[in-house]
TIVOLUM-220941 format. One record per residue (C-alpha): residue number from 1; residue in three letters; z, x, y. Coordinates in steps of 0.05 Angstrom, whole numbers. Layout:
BEGIN
REC     k     r       pz       px       py
REC   NUM   ala        Z        X        Y
...
***
This chain:
BEGIN
REC     k     r       pz       px       py
REC     1   unk        3       -3       -1
REC     2   unk       12       61       50
REC     3   unk      -52       82       30
REC     4   unk      -90       17       55
REC     5   unk      -30       17      124
REC     6   unk      -66       90      132
REC     7   unk     -140       82      123
REC     8   unk     -130        9      178
REC     9   unk      -99       52      229
REC    10   unk     -159      111      224
REC    11   unk     -205       57      222
REC    12   unk     -171       11      281
REC    13   unk     -167       85      326
REC    14   unk     -244      116      317
REC    15   unk     -267       31      335
REC    16   unk     -217       26      396
REC    17   unk     -251      104      409
REC    18   unk     -328       90      400
REC    19   unk     -312       27      440
REC    20   unk     -280       46      502
REC    21   unk     -334      106      511
REC    22   unk     -391       55      488
REC    23   unk     -358        9      537
REC    24   unk     -344       44      605
REC    25   unk     -417       73      618
REC    26   unk     -409      130      672
REC    27   unk     -453       99      747
REC    28   unk     -526       92      727
REC    29   unk     -572      139      732
REC    30   unk     -631      124      804
REC    31   unk     -681      119      737
REC    32   unk     -648       65      701
REC    33   unk     -624       33      771
REC    34   unk     -702       31      807
REC    35   unk     -725        7      732
REC    36   unk     -677      -42      724
REC    37   unk     -692      -76      801
REC    38   unk     -775      -73      790
REC    39   unk     -753     -115      714
REC    40   unk     -713     -168      758
REC    41   unk     -767     -175      808
REC    42   unk     -823     -182      756
REC    43   unk     -773     -226      710
REC    44   unk     -782     -299      715
REC    45   unk     -715     -302      680
REC    46   unk     -664     -325      726
REC    47   unk     -608     -290      685
REC    48   unk     -645     -225      680
REC    49   unk     -609     -210      750
REC    50   unk     -536     -210      710
REC    51   unk     -558     -194      658
REC    52   unk     -514     -128      631
REC    53   unk     -534      -58      599
REC    54   unk     -490      -65      526
REC    55   unk     -500      -10      488
REC    56   unk     -494      -14      404
REC    57   unk     -514       15      342
REC    58   unk     -599      -17      323
REC    59   unk     -608      -54      267
REC    60   unk     -683      -43      271
REC    61   unk     -738        2      300
REC    62   unk     -749      -46      364
REC    63   unk     -674      -37      376
REC    64   unk     -676       31      369
REC    65   unk     -733       43      417
REC    66   unk     -701        2      481
REC    67   unk     -632       45      461
REC    68   unk     -679      107      464
REC    69   unk     -709       84      521
REC    70   unk     -643       74      558
REC    71   unk     -606      131      528
REC    72   unk     -669      177      559
REC    73   unk     -652      146      632
REC    74   unk     -573      171      625
REC    75   unk     -588      232      598
REC    76   unk     -634      261      654
REC    77   unk     -557      265      698
REC    78   unk     -503      247      640
REC    79   unk     -520      294      585
REC    80   unk     -458      306      568
REC    81   unk     -437      236      554
REC    82   unk     -507      221      513
REC    83   unk     -497      278      475
REC    84   unk     -418      255      456
REC    85   unk     -435      185      447
REC    86   unk     -489      207      403
REC    87   unk     -435      252      355
REC    88   unk     -385      204      360
REC    89   unk     -419      141      330
REC    90   unk     -467      180      291
REC    91   unk     -395      209      253
REC    92   unk     -364      147      260
REC    93   unk     -414      129      208
REC    94   unk     -415      170      169
REC    95   unk     -342      182      160
REC    96   unk     -339       96      140
REC    97   unk     -387      111       91
REC    98   unk     -436       45      133
REC    99   unk     -506       44      136
REC   100   unk     -562       61      189
REC   101   unk     -562      145      189
REC   102   unk     -633      141      174
REC   103   unk     -640      104      244
REC   104   unk     -583      151      283
REC   105   unk     -632      210      253
REC   106   unk     -690      174      286
REC   107   unk     -654      171      350
REC   108   unk     -641      239      346
REC   109   unk     -714      262      348
REC   110   unk     -726      206      406
REC   111   unk     -675      242      444
REC   112   unk     -669      328      432
REC   113   unk     -726      341      405
REC   114   unk     -755      353      333
REC   115   unk     -716      424      327
REC   116   unk     -646      403      371
REC   117   unk     -640      350      335
REC   118   unk     -659      378      269
REC   119   unk     -594      415      282
REC   120   unk     -556      353      300
REC   121   unk     -570      315      256
REC   122   unk     -538      370      195
REC   123   unk     -485      389      232
REC   124   unk     -459      308      246
REC   125   unk     -486      296      166
REC   126   unk     -450      340      145
REC   127   unk     -378      339      186
REC   128   unk     -390      257      178
REC   129   unk     -387      275       97
REC   130   unk     -338      315      105
REC   131   unk     -292      260      138
REC   132   unk     -308      222       87
REC   133   unk     -297      257       36
REC   134   unk     -222      268       70
REC   135   unk     -213      204       85
REC   136   unk     -224      190        8
REC   137   unk     -181      234      -15
REC   138   unk     -114      214       30
REC   139   unk     -124      133       22
REC   140   unk     -173      114      -31
REC   141   unk     -181      146      -97
REC   142   unk     -147      100     -144
REC   143   unk     -190       45      -96
REC   144   unk     -255       65     -108
REC   145   unk     -243       86     -185
REC   146   unk     -216        8     -193
REC   147   unk     -282      -25     -152
REC   148   unk     -341       20     -185
REC   149   unk     -303       35     -254
REC   150   unk     -367       48     -288
REC   151   unk     -409       85     -232
REC   152   unk     -349      127     -222
REC   153   unk     -348      140     -306
REC   154   unk     -418      154     -311
REC   155   unk     -413      209     -256
REC   156   unk     -355      239     -279
REC   157   unk     -385      253     -346
REC   158   unk     -443      281     -319
REC   159   unk     -399      329     -270
REC   160   unk     -364      359     -330
REC   161   unk     -432      363     -361
REC   162   unk     -457      421     -300
REC   163   unk     -386      449     -295
REC   164   unk     -413      510     -300
REC   165   unk     -474      489     -239
REC   166   unk     -432      447     -207
REC   167   unk     -461      459     -136
REC   168   unk     -539      475     -155
REC   169   unk     -519      403     -191
REC   170   unk     -492      376     -128
REC   171   unk     -552      397      -83
REC   172   unk     -601      365     -140
REC   173   unk     -554      303     -129
REC   174   unk     -571      303      -54
REC   175   unk     -654      316      -67
REC   176   unk     -657      270     -119
REC   177   unk     -602      217     -116
REC   178   unk     -567      177     -179
REC   179   unk     -535      153     -143
REC   180   unk     -528      140      -62
REC   181   unk     -508      186      -14
REC   182   unk     -447      136       18
REC   183   unk     -416      130      -62
REC   184   unk     -419      214      -70
REC   185   unk     -389      225       -6
REC   186   unk     -319      183      -10
REC   187   unk     -328      194     -102
REC   188   unk     -325      261      -96
REC   189   unk     -249      286      -84
REC   190   unk     -241      231     -148
REC   191   unk     -273      298     -189
REC   192   unk     -247      358     -155
REC   193   unk     -297      380     -124
REC   194   unk     -277      430      -80
REC   195   unk     -291      431       -7
REC   196   unk     -331      484        4
REC   197   unk     -383      464      -52
REC   198   unk     -384      388      -21
REC   199   unk     -402      413       50
REC   200   unk     -452      473       51
REC   201   unk     -483      431      -12
REC   202   unk     -493      368       41
REC   203   unk     -517      411       93
REC   204   unk     -571      440       55
REC   205   unk     -586      381        7
REC   206   unk     -602      338       71
REC   207   unk     -636      376      111
REC   208   unk     -703      348       86
REC   209   unk     -688      278       84
REC   210   unk     -663      285      157
REC   211   unk     -722      336      186
REC   212   unk     -756      271      168
REC   213   unk     -732      228      198
REC   214   unk     -725      274      258
REC   215   unk     -792      286      260
REC   216   unk     -804      207      265
REC   217   unk     -764      199      326
REC   218   unk     -795      252      353
REC   219   unk     -864      233      342
REC   220   unk     -842      147      361
REC   221   unk     -822      182      428
REC   222   unk     -890      205      438
REC   223   unk     -933      146      418
REC   224   unk     -938       94      468
REC   225   unk     -971       34      407
REC   226   unk     -976       36      349
REC   227   unk    -1052       56      351
REC   228   unk    -1029      121      366
REC   229   unk     -969      135      311
REC   230   unk    -1026      101      258
REC   231   unk    -1078      142      283
REC   232   unk    -1109      201      233
REC   233   unk    -1076      261      279
REC   234   unk    -1007      226      268
REC   235   unk    -1021      209      202
REC   236   unk    -1041      283      183
REC   237   unk     -978      298      226
REC   238   unk     -932      257      172
REC   239   unk     -960      279      118
REC   240   unk     -959      357      125
REC   241   unk     -878      337      144
REC   242   unk     -870      305       73
REC   243   unk     -903      370       38
REC   244   unk     -855      406       76
REC   245   unk     -792      377       69
REC   246   unk     -810      363      -10
REC   247   unk     -814      447      -28
REC   248   unk     -734      450      -32
REC   249   unk     -718      399      -78
REC   250   unk     -782      431     -113
REC   251   unk     -742      497     -126
REC   252   unk     -679      470     -143
REC   253   unk     -717      430     -188
REC   254   unk     -758      488     -213
REC   255   unk     -706      543     -218
REC   256   unk     -642      507     -235
REC   257   unk     -671      445     -281
REC   258   unk     -659      488     -349
REC   259   unk     -584      495     -317
REC   260   unk     -577      420     -318
REC   261   unk     -555      378     -361
REC   262   unk     -592      312     -324
REC   263   unk     -608      278     -392
REC   264   unk     -591      196     -410
REC   265   unk     -534      223     -454
REC   266   unk     -464      193     -465
REC   267   unk     -405      245     -447
REC   268   unk     -362      252     -511
REC   269   unk     -285      240     -492
REC   270   unk     -256      184     -444
REC   271   unk     -275      186     -375
REC   272   unk     -243      141     -355
REC   273   unk     -174      153     -383
REC   274   unk     -179      216     -348
REC   275   unk     -193      188     -282
REC   276   unk     -135      127     -291
REC   277   unk      -93      186     -305
REC   278   unk      -98      227     -240
***
């Protein structure tokens, strides 16, 4: 019971921090203020004049594009605020296993460019996933076992079978996920995976995924219509990005597959019994 209240306290404190940070916006940049006035003048909706700027997590590409445009205006005069807000929102999502990190990766590319955005996405993904690992270790191990007994048992067996090459197995799970990343983040402490192995496997293993998303964001920030996005030049660029992103995974599979036990055989012993006694 103590673990539940501890987790609730952490979630409430983090949510309150993010709410305050996103609600009390700094003074609007001159470009944004001018842009808003022009929209009010050209709008036929009487409610447009009283409409306030609101920040929220994007749920689709349309909302993502609108949020990117808004934050680009703020970034011109409040770079530090935009960076702090983006980092806080990203870590919040990752720490509490909230879906939607792909949209934030795309947003990183749109706001910070392909290479700065990639560096930022890799660092934030790793930090957020590690915080999720630590929260699970402190508050949630027994509840995860109760909620997902079959998944935990299956993954426990695979981890035990690959103890001799555990780091490469963790990399393989990130390149070719047998289970969702959010579940792997939460369940890793159950299997006593060292936090250093976990940290570097996340950082290295999710580079291809982050690379593709960030590059897409950088492309979206440069196009003005869907026709531009689906031009031959853009399609060839996407193909090149996909090929580059597949290289690390192909190397891991080729040079370390003989060291990994990835077949569907049942693991000997009673994995769930071992977990329940922890």
